[in-house]
N, C-alpha and C positions, 0 to 999 in steps of 0.2 A: 376365720368363718363364723358366723353366729350359730346358735344353737338350733334355731329352727331350719338353717341351711343345712348344718351337718346331718339333721333328721332326713331332710328331703334326699340327700346324697348317700345314705346308708341303706344297705339291704336290711329289712325288718322281718322278725319272725312274730307270729301270732297264732295262739292256740284257739281252736274253735270247737264247736261241738262235733265236726266230722273229721277232725284231724289237726295237720299243721299247715299254716300258709306261709310261704316264703314271698314278701313283698318286694318286688325289684323297682328301684328307684328310676325315674323317667329318663333322666338326661346324662346319666353318668356313663363314660366309656365302659364297654362290656369287660376289658380286662380288669377294670376296678371292682365291678360287680363279681365277677370270678373270684377274685381274690378276697372278697368280703365273704362270699358263701364258703370258701375252703377254710377261712379262719373261724367261721361260726362251727363248721363241722369239727374242727381241731378242739375248739375251746368248750363245745357243749356236745360230746359224742354221745352221752346217755340221753340227751334231750331228744335227738333225731333218730337213734337207734330203732329200727322196726317201725317208724312212723309212716303212716298214709299221708303224703305230702302233696299240696297244689302250689303250683309255680303261678303266682299272681303278677299277671302283665297288665294289670287294670290301669297304672299309669305309665307304662312302657309299651311301645310297638313292639310286638312279637316278632323276632326273627329266627328262622329255622336253625341257623348255624348255632345261635345262642342257647335255643332250647336243647339240641343235641349235645352240645358240651355240657350244660348244666346236668343232663341226664346222666352222662357217663360219670361226671363227679359224684352225683348222688349214689348212683348204683353201686359204685365202688365201696359206698360206706353202708351199703344195706338199707337204703332210703328208697322207698318206692314213690314214683311220681304218679298220683291217681288221677289228676286233671290239670289242666292249665286254664287259668282265667283270663278274660280280656274285658276291657271297657266298652267295646263297641260290637254291633252286630257283624260289621265288616271284618274286624278282626277275629271274631269266633268263627265265621265262615272259612277264613283262612287257615285257622288252626284244623277246622274239621277237614278241610282238604288235604291237610298234611297228616291226617289220620289220628288226630289227638282228641281225647275226650274233653269238652270244654264247658267252663262256667262262666257266669257272669260275674258281677263284683261280689265281694264277700256277702253271702246272705246272713240277715240278721233275723232271728225268731222274736217275736214280740208277744208280751203277755200283759193283760190289763190286771193290775193288783189293786183291788178295792176292798176295804174291811166292810164286813156287814154292819149296816147302819151309819156308816161313815158320811160326812158332809164333803168329802175331798171331790175334786174334779174326776170325771169319769174318763178324761183322755190320757191320764198319766199312763206311762209305757215302761216295761220292764224288758231288759235283755235277758233271754234264756238261752244258757249254754249246757249242753249235755256231754260232759267229758271230764275225765280226772286230769287234774294239772300237774305235771311233774316240774322237778326243778328247772328253773330258767324259763319257765313258761308264764306268761302274763296275760290278764283278760281285763278289759276296761269298759265301762259304760257310763253313758252321759247321765242315765237316772238310775232307778233300782236294777239290781242284778240278782238273778236265779240261777244257781249252779247245781246241776245234778251230777254230783261227783265229788272226790276228795280235793283238798288243796295241799298238796305235799310240801315238805320243807324245800325252800329255795323258790317256790311259786309265789305269785303275786295276783290279787285281785283288788280293783279300784273302781269305785262306783260313786256316782254323784248322790245317790239316795242310799236306800236301804241294801244290805247283801244277805241273801238267804241260801246257806250251802246245805243241800241235802247230801250231807257226807260229813267227814272228818277234815276240820281245819288244823293244819300243821305248819302251814306257811304264813304268808303276811296278808292281811285283809285291811283294806282302807274304805271306810264308807263315810258319806258326807264329805266327800274331797273338797267341795267348794265352800266348806264353812258351816254345814248343817249339823248342828249338834243334836237334833231330833233324830238323826239316823241311827239305825240300830244294825247290829250283827248277829245273825242266829244260824245255828247249825246243829246238826245231830251229836257232834262232839267238838268241843273247843279246846284245843291243845295248842295253840300258836306260836310261831316264832315271835310275831309281833301283831297286835290289833291297833288301828287307828281309826278314830271318829273325829272329823273336822280337823283341827289342829293338835288334838290330844292323842298321845301315845301311852300304850300299855302292853306289857308283856304278860304270859299266862302266869298264874300262881303256881306254887309249887305243886308236885305231883300228887301230894297229899289232899289236894282239893277234889273231893269225891264227885262234886257236882259235874265236873267236866266229862265224866263218863256217861253222862246223860245229855238230852237235848239242852242247849244252853243259848243265852241270849246275852250279849254286850251291849250296853247302853251307857250315856252320859247321865251321872247323878252327882249334884254337888262338886261341879267342875272336875270330875274324874271320871275314867271309864271303870264301870263295875261288871263283872261277869256273874250271872246268876241262873239258876235252873229256870228253863223255858216253862211258862205256866199258859195254858190254853185260855185262861180268863183275862190274861194281860192285854192291854190296848197298845 
């Protein structure tokens, strides 16, 4: 099976600003889906514990027996199902008749990021996420990404453009994933496991680097990633 086919056949987990989403594959037999969910609960217990979870049926037709069984498995692990998403109005109406709180496809908040006096296009968009990322959680964005919260060890942030974290980075952050060496990573504190900009990789300096206790910015200079104190007069 090709990697893309494997991804389509796997239950996926995504952290969002509102909690955790469990994305269910469209054509996989439910016995396989259930086994994958149980495996995720076994291998990532701290990731799910106490989470408010959305069952995402956007790519799968919701079936009452599947939902009830998944709820029972999740309840046994202390995971609360807060809503069930569906890709069509017909499916959402079906879920509502069954008594479930429904959502559409995963909502994405967008912000325009334009520097004062910049000649940049005004249609650039950024993904906004309001949540602390725990170990095992990952957030991806096609363009810039703004995260209001911390990136804990074992968490991953990936963006096609800049990454701005209004919090502490202790996990892994990858900016400019499509080869953009002009991308930057900024945070209130940078103490990462790993930073990546384009195809360059860097780890945090030794703990003695005092500037990491203050707002900091990582960028590419002379073919390598450098971390320096953030200054408001920077462009």
